[in-house]
N, CA and C atoms as a LAMMPS dump frame, in Angstrom:
ITEM: TIMESTEP
0
ITEM: NUMBER OF ATOMS
237
ITEM: BOX BOUNDS ff ff ff
-5.0000000000000000e+02 5.0000000000000000e+02
-5.0000000000000000e+02 5.0000000000000000e+02
-5.0000000000000000e+02 5.0000000000000000e+02
ITEM: ATOMS id mol type element x y z
1 1 1 N 0.606 -1.257 -0.321
2 1 2 C 0.1 0.174 0.188
3 1 3 C 1.003 1.327 0.055
4 2 1 N 1.935 0.988 1.021
5 2 2 C 2.844 2.328 0.634
6 2 3 C 3.254 2.649 -0.608
7 3 1 N 4.162 1.83 -1.364
8 3 2 C 4.214 1.896 -2.508
9 3 3 C 3.245 2.186 -3.176
10 4 1 N 2.313 1.742 -3.681
11 4 2 C 1.365 2.411 -4.625
12 4 3 C 1.384 3.776 -4.591
13 5 1 N 0.919 4.461 -3.001
14 5 2 C 0.452 5.731 -2.787
15 5 3 C 2.265 6.737 -2.967
16 6 1 N 2.908 6.2 -3.17
17 6 2 C 4.394 7.031 -3.19
18 6 3 C 4.498 7.095 -4.735
19 7 1 N 3.906 5.767 -5.296
20 7 2 C 4.249 6.101 -6.964
21 7 3 C 3.194 6.895 -7.506
22 8 1 N 2.047 7.235 -6.806
23 8 2 C 1.164 7.9 -7.334
24 8 3 C 1.12 9.631 -7.156
25 9 1 N 2.463 9.322 -6.534
26 9 2 C 2.922 11.038 -5.966
27 9 3 C 2.525 11.645 -4.237
28 10 1 N 2.316 10.457 -3.328
29 10 2 C 1.889 10.903 -2.209
30 10 3 C 3.404 10.461 -1.478
31 11 1 N 3.297 11.424 -0.06
32 11 2 C 4.561 11.132 0.978
33 11 3 C 4.208 10.712 1.631
34 12 1 N 4.692 9.362 1.841
35 12 2 C 4.435 8.151 2.61
36 12 3 C 5.411 8.044 3.588
37 13 1 N 4.805 7.948 4.928
38 13 2 C 5.784 7.386 5.779
39 13 3 C 5.549 6.06 6.439
40 14 1 N 6.78 5.198 6.714
41 14 2 C 6.132 3.894 7.17
42 14 3 C 7.164 3.937 8.421
43 15 1 N 6.484 3.359 10.24
44 15 2 C 6.903 3.242 10.653
45 15 3 C 7.094 1.667 11.109
46 16 1 N 8.261 1.178 11.464
47 16 2 C 8.666 -0.19 11.483
48 16 3 C 8.766 -0.401 13.144
49 17 1 N 7.726 -0.877 13.651
50 17 2 C 7.924 -1.026 15.027
51 17 3 C 8.005 -2.884 15.259
52 18 1 N 8.214 -3.199 14.475
53 18 2 C 8.213 -4.761 14.79
54 18 3 C 9.489 -5.188 14.973
55 19 1 N 9.492 -6.258 16.06
56 19 2 C 11.124 -6.094 16.69
57 19 3 C 12.031 -7.209 14.991
58 20 1 N 11.182 -7.927 13.8
59 20 2 C 11.923 -8.343 12.984
60 20 3 C 12.175 -7.253 11.997
61 21 1 N 11.945 -6.478 12.227
62 21 2 C 12.518 -5.1 11.397
63 21 3 C 12.214 -5.64 9.679
64 22 1 N 11.076 -6.518 9.268
65 22 2 C 11.432 -6.655 7.874
66 22 3 C 10.923 -5.445 7.216
67 23 1 N 10.404 -4.601 7.468
68 23 2 C 10.266 -3.034 6.492
69 23 3 C 11.392 -2.671 6.25
70 24 1 N 12.39 -2.74 7.53
71 24 2 C 13.781 -1.709 7.058
72 24 3 C 14.487 -2.216 6.402
73 25 1 N 14.269 -3.794 6.416
74 25 2 C 14.721 -4.564 5.258
75 25 3 C 14.899 -4.744 3.961
76 26 1 N 13.095 -4.311 3.727
77 26 2 C 12.665 -4.058 2.704
78 26 3 C 13.128 -3.063 1.769
79 27 1 N 13.265 -1.762 2.954
80 27 2 C 13.611 -0.275 2.166
81 27 3 C 15.239 -0.385 1.781
82 28 1 N 15.858 -1.457 2.161
83 28 2 C 17.136 -1.271 2.121
84 28 3 C 17.414 -1.583 0.136
85 29 1 N 16.102 -2.438 -0.075
86 29 2 C 16.191 -3.478 -1.26
87 29 3 C 16.423 -1.974 -2.388
88 30 1 N 16.798 -2.192 -3.585
89 30 2 C 16.15 -1.053 -4.55
90 30 3 C 15.24 -1.185 -5.333
91 31 1 N 14.683 0.146 -5.949
92 31 2 C 13.658 0.552 -6.072
93 31 3 C 12.386 1.182 -5.553
94 32 1 N 12.737 1.237 -4.056
95 32 2 C 12.035 2.131 -3.199
96 32 3 C 11.768 3.714 -3.512
97 33 1 N 10.219 4.357 -3.902
98 33 2 C 10.617 5.412 -4.351
99 33 3 C 10.834 6.557 -3.591
100 34 1 N 11.061 7.56 -4.005
101 34 2 C 11.968 8.79 -3.078
102 34 3 C 10.729 9.265 -1.908
103 35 1 N 9.829 9.308 -2.497
104 35 2 C 9.064 9.705 -1.731
105 35 3 C 8.383 9.02 -0.12
106 36 1 N 8.514 7.972 -0.51
107 36 2 C 8.515 6.927 0.656
108 36 3 C 9.509 6.874 1.799
109 37 1 N 9.444 7.307 2.879
110 37 2 C 10.374 7.154 4.277
111 37 3 C 10.189 5.765 5.178
112 38 1 N 10.976 5.448 5.775
113 38 2 C 10.997 4.249 6.498
114 38 3 C 11.749 4.583 7.598
115 39 1 N 10.998 4.41 8.703
116 39 2 C 11.699 4.836 10.363
117 39 3 C 11.571 3.232 11.064
118 40 1 N 12.67 3.227 12.018
119 40 2 C 13.027 1.685 12.736
120 40 3 C 13.393 2.22 14.374
121 41 1 N 13.676 1.458 15.02
122 41 2 C 13.93 1.665 16.062
123 41 3 C 12.878 2.328 16.903
124 42 1 N 11.727 2.027 16.69
125 42 2 C 10.583 2.433 17.431
126 42 3 C 9.756 1.462 18.44
127 43 1 N 9.514 2.14 19.816
128 43 2 C 8.82 1.009 20.466
129 43 3 C 7.753 1.766 21.592
130 44 1 N 7.52 1.134 22.374
131 44 2 C 6.169 1.693 22.984
132 44 3 C 6.721 2.709 23.414
133 45 1 N 7.813 3.217 23.973
134 45 2 C 8.295 4.347 24.982
135 45 3 C 8.427 5.549 23.831
136 46 1 N 8.648 5.475 22.542
137 46 2 C 8.865 6.708 21.706
138 46 3 C 7.87 6.39 20.281
139 47 1 N 6.735 5.678 20.533
140 47 2 C 5.583 4.998 18.818
141 47 3 C 5.028 6.511 18.893
142 48 1 N 4.524 7.212 19.906
143 48 2 C 3.53 8.425 19.671
144 48 3 C 4.317 9.49 18.898
145 49 1 N 5.699 9.773 19.469
146 49 2 C 6.443 10.558 19.075
147 49 3 C 6.903 10.506 17.973
148 50 1 N 7.276 9.828 17.384
149 50 2 C 7.429 9.087 15.944
150 50 3 C 6.034 9.085 15.168
151 51 1 N 4.811 8.529 15.249
152 51 2 C 3.889 8.818 14.536
153 51 3 C 3.392 10.509 14.27
154 52 1 N 3.428 10.914 15.678
155 52 2 C 3.511 12.536 15.221
156 52 3 C 4.689 13.103 14.452
157 53 1 N 5.773 12.819 14.232
158 53 2 C 6.856 13.409 13.881
159 53 3 C 6.929 13.068 12.017
160 54 1 N 6.333 12.115 11.854
161 54 2 C 6.046 11.624 10.725
162 54 3 C 4.811 12.08 10.278
163 55 1 N 3.684 12.289 10.901
164 55 2 C 2.644 13.03 10.132
165 55 3 C 2.35 14.309 10.348
166 56 1 N 4.031 15.374 10.761
167 56 2 C 4.306 16.485 10.054
168 56 3 C 4.581 16.505 8.656
169 57 1 N 5.123 15.467 7.915
170 57 2 C 6.031 15.485 6.838
171 57 3 C 5.224 14.692 5.804
172 58 1 N 4.794 13.778 6.164
173 58 2 C 3.76 13.02 5.153
174 58 3 C 2.337 12.823 5.247
175 59 1 N 1.851 12.46 3.87
176 59 2 C 0.394 12.972 4.291
177 59 3 C -0.003 11.479 4.3
178 60 1 N 0.705 10.345 4.566
179 60 2 C 0.275 9.075 4.631
180 60 3 C 1.356 8.507 6.01
181 61 1 N 0.648 7.761 7.053
182 61 2 C 2.018 7.085 8.143
183 61 3 C 1.004 6.239 7.996
184 62 1 N 1.678 4.86 7.8
185 62 2 C 1.721 3.299 8.072
186 62 3 C 2.857 2.814 9.283
187 63 1 N 1.957 2.295 10.204
188 63 2 C 2.672 1.606 11.508
189 63 3 C 2.749 0.044 11.16
190 64 1 N 3.843 -0.465 11.331
191 64 2 C 3.852 -1.914 11.005
192 64 3 C 3.952 -2.709 12.522
193 65 1 N 3.005 -3.114 13.137
194 65 2 C 3.484 -3.253 14.682
195 65 3 C 3.722 -4.915 14.908
196 66 1 N 4.288 -5.293 15.729
197 66 2 C 4.261 -7.106 15.67
198 66 3 C 2.723 -7.493 16.09
199 67 1 N 2.988 -8.771 14.895
200 67 2 C 1.84 -8.982 15.081
201 67 3 C 1.253 -10.336 16.414
202 68 1 N 2.667 -11.188 16.94
203 68 2 C 1.955 -11.695 17.435
204 68 3 C 1.686 -11.487 18.853
205 69 1 N 2.424 -10.146 19.084
206 69 2 C 1.836 -9.529 20.642
207 69 3 C 0.862 -9.173 20.42
208 70 1 N -0.02 -8.495 19.464
209 70 2 C -1.255 -7.742 19.242
210 70 3 C -2.479 -9.019 19.48
211 71 1 N -1.875 -9.954 18.395
212 71 2 C -2.866 -10.953 18.989
213 71 3 C -3.159 -11.988 19.902
214 72 1 N -1.841 -11.951 21.138
215 72 2 C -1.941 -12.591 22.305
216 72 3 C -2.456 -11.118 23.15
217 73 1 N -2.514 -10.012 23.124
218 73 2 C -3.522 -9.088 23.959
219 73 3 C -4.831 -8.822 23.519
220 74 1 N -5.077 -9.351 22.1
221 74 2 C -6.283 -9.477 21.965
222 74 3 C -7.362 -10.473 22.207
223 75 1 N -7.147 -11.708 22.33
224 75 2 C -7.602 -12.711 22.115
225 75 3 C -7.252 -13.959 22.961
226 76 1 N -8.273 -13.972 23.853
227 76 2 C -8.02 -15.253 24.898
228 76 3 C -7.778 -16.322 24.288
229 77 1 N -6.821 -16.882 25.509
230 77 2 C -6.624 -18.655 24.638
231 77 3 C -7.419 -19.429 25.41
232 78 1 N -7.846 -20.356 24.703
233 78 2 C -8.614 -21.847 25.286
234 78 3 C -7.693 -22.445 26.162
235 79 1 N -8.819 -23.153 27.018
236 79 2 C -7.87 -23.937 28.053
237 79 3 C -8.847 -25.534 27.694
């Protein structure tokens, strides 16, 4: 989604808050649009600041979070 928006002329910021850093790794590959920026090293303690900073310079802000932690905190486990 971020790439399509950037290719259509939008400034897009992606925040990689997943400890696996897959988006950071992807951003280092050739072909990333110039209007797409990726920020890493974001955790619970600074994610709000990172989102606010990114929203000051980009029309779209996309945040990649850790999937497993979200699922564990949302869904009860069966006994």
